[in-house]
C-alpha positions as CSV (number, residue, x, y, z in Angstrom):
1,X,0.0,0.0,0.0
2,X,2.9,2.3,0.8
3,X,4.1,2.0,-2.8
4,X,0.8,3.3,-4.0
5,X,0.3,6.3,-1.7
6,X,1.8,9.7,-1.3
7,X,2.5,12.4,-3.9
8,X,-0.2,13.7,-6.1
9,X,-2.3,12.6,-9.0
10,X,0.2,13.7,-11.6
11,X,2.6,11.0,-10.5
12,X,2.4,7.2,-10.7
13,X,4.5,7.0,-7.6
14,X,6.2,3.6,-7.2
15,X,3.5,1.6,-9.0
16,X,6.0,0.5,-11.6
17,X,7.7,-1.8,-9.1
18,X,4.3,-3.6,-8.6
19,X,4.2,-4.7,-12.2
20,X,7.0,-7.2,-11.8
21,X,5.8,-8.1,-8.2
22,X,2.5,-9.5,-9.5
23,X,3.4,-13.1,-10.3
24,X,0.1,-15.0,-9.9
25,X,-3.6,-14.7,-10.3
26,X,-3.8,-14.3,-6.5
27,X,-1.4,-11.4,-6.6
28,X,-3.4,-9.8,-9.3
29,X,-6.7,-10.4,-7.5
30,X,-5.3,-8.7,-4.4
31,X,-4.1,-5.8,-6.5
32,X,-7.5,-5.6,-8.4
33,X,-9.4,-5.3,-5.0
34,X,-7.6,-2.0,-4.5
35,X,-9.6,-0.4,-7.3
36,X,-12.3,0.0,-4.7
37,X,-10.0,1.8,-2.3
38,X,-11.4,5.1,-0.9
39,X,-8.2,7.1,-1.8
40,X,-8.3,8.4,-5.4
41,X,-4.5,8.4,-5.8
42,X,-4.3,4.7,-4.8
43,X,-7.1,3.8,-7.3
44,X,-5.3,5.7,-10.1
45,X,-2.0,3.9,-9.4
46,X,-3.6,0.5,-9.1
47,X,-5.5,1.1,-12.4
48,X,-2.2,2.1,-14.1
49,X,-0.5,-1.0,-12.8
50,X,-3.3,-3.2,-13.9
51,X,-3.2,-1.7,-17.3
52,X,0.5,-2.3,-17.6
53,X,0.3,-5.9,-16.4
54,X,-2.6,-6.8,-18.6
55,X,-1.0,-5.4,-21.8
56,X,0.9,-8.7,-21.9
57,X,-1.3,-10.8,-19.6
58,X,-4.9,-10.0,-20.4
59,X,-6.1,-13.4,-19.1
60,X,-5.6,-12.0,-15.6
61,X,-8.7,-9.8,-16.1
62,X,-11.1,-12.7,-16.9
63,X,-12.4,-13.3,-13.4
64,X,-12.9,-9.6,-13.0
65,X,-15.2,-8.9,-16.0
66,X,-18.2,-8.2,-13.8
67,X,-16.3,-5.9,-11.6
68,X,-14.9,-4.0,-14.6
69,X,-18.5,-3.5,-16.0
70,X,-19.5,-2.4,-12.5
71,X,-16.7,0.1,-12.4
72,X,-17.4,1.6,-15.9
73,X,-20.9,2.4,-14.7
74,X,-19.8,3.9,-11.4
75,X,-16.5,5.6,-12.4
76,X,-16.5,9.3,-11.7
77,X,-12.7,10.0,-11.6
78,X,-11.0,10.6,-14.9
79,X,-7.9,8.7,-13.8
80,X,-9.9,5.5,-13.4
81,X,-12.0,6.1,-16.6
82,X,-8.9,6.5,-18.8
83,X,-7.5,3.2,-17.6
84,X,-10.9,1.4,-17.8
85,X,-11.2,2.5,-21.4
86,X,-8.1,0.5,-22.3
87,X,-8.9,-2.5,-20.1
88,X,-12.4,-3.2,-21.5
89,X,-11.1,-4.4,-24.9
90,X,-8.8,-6.9,-23.2
91,X,-11.8,-8.8,-21.9
92,X,-13.4,-11.7,-23.7
93,X,-16.9,-10.3,-24.5
94,X,-20.1,-11.8,-25.8
95,X,-22.1,-9.7,-28.3
96,X,-24.3,-8.1,-25.6
97,X,-21.2,-7.2,-23.5
98,X,-19.5,-5.9,-26.6
99,X,-22.5,-3.7,-27.4
100,X,-22.6,-2.4,-23.8
101,X,-18.9,-1.6,-23.8
102,X,-19.1,0.0,-27.2
103,X,-21.9,2.3,-26.0
104,X,-20.1,3.4,-22.9
105,X,-16.8,4.1,-24.7
106,X,-18.6,5.9,-27.5
107,X,-20.4,8.1,-24.9
108,X,-17.1,8.8,-23.0
109,X,-15.4,9.7,-26.3
110,X,-18.2,12.1,-27.3
111,X,-18.7,13.7,-23.8
112,X,-16.9,17.0,-23.9
113,X,-17.0,17.2,-20.1
114,X,-14.7,14.2,-19.9
115,X,-10.9,14.8,-19.8
116,X,-9.1,14.6,-23.0
117,X,-7.2,11.5,-21.9
118,X,-10.5,9.7,-21.2
119,X,-11.7,10.7,-24.6
120,X,-8.5,9.7,-26.4
121,X,-8.3,6.4,-24.6
122,X,-12.0,5.7,-25.3
123,X,-11.3,6.1,-29.0
124,X,-8.4,3.7,-28.7
125,X,-10.7,1.3,-26.8
126,X,-13.4,1.6,-29.5
127,X,-10.7,0.9,-32.1
128,X,-9.7,-2.3,-30.3
129,X,-13.3,-3.4,-29.9
130,X,-13.9,-2.8,-33.6
131,X,-11.4,-5.6,-34.3
132,X,-13.8,-8.0,-32.7
133,X,-16.9,-6.6,-34.6
134,X,-16.1,-5.2,-38.0
135,X,-19.7,-4.2,-38.5
136,X,-19.0,-1.2,-36.2
137,X,-16.4,0.2,-38.6
138,X,-18.7,2.7,-40.3
139,X,-20.0,4.0,-36.9
140,X,-16.4,4.3,-35.7
141,X,-15.3,6.2,-38.8
142,X,-18.3,8.5,-38.4
143,X,-17.3,9.2,-34.8
144,X,-13.8,10.0,-35.8
145,X,-15.1,12.5,-38.3
146,X,-17.4,14.0,-35.8
147,X,-14.7,14.4,-33.1
148,X,-12.1,15.8,-35.5
149,X,-14.4,18.8,-36.0
150,X,-13.7,19.8,-32.4
151,X,-10.0,20.5,-33.3
152,X,-8.6,19.4,-30.0
153,X,-4.9,18.5,-30.6
154,X,-4.8,15.3,-28.5
155,X,-8.0,14.0,-30.1
156,X,-6.8,15.0,-33.6
157,X,-3.5,13.3,-33.1
158,X,-5.1,10.0,-32.0
159,X,-7.7,10.2,-34.8
160,X,-4.9,10.5,-37.4
161,X,-3.2,7.5,-36.0
162,X,-6.4,5.5,-35.9
163,X,-7.4,6.6,-39.5
164,X,-4.1,5.1,-40.7
165,X,-4.8,1.8,-39.0
166,X,-8.4,1.4,-40.3
């Protein structure tokens, strides 16, 4: 817990050292439980660590699918949202779950009250989900066109990268 506390929200603290410390599903499950911690800074650092771990080991998320969906409906803090947007596509989703995840990420991407990082990561999450359901390609491309009109540099940069990949 000490590795995750202290400092401010602009820093990931010592969460990097936890990435290599998580060796098993039990270790991961214990870390995941901290996403419900009352301190925002700890939640942010745990989410960052989970995102880094599951970039190469997405199977660790499998038993937490229900919790992730619960969190995406409850998340208020931008730091948690921006990590959840990247975690959702790492789950094995059925068609109903995919549709639900798609709707949430689309809404986060379009919501101008969300932070730019949440919006950018939501676009990335949608791009990853589109790989599982190519029927959503046209909707995704339309969303990119719509958001590009806002002329927000971080969104525009990500949109250009995603255009080149679609």
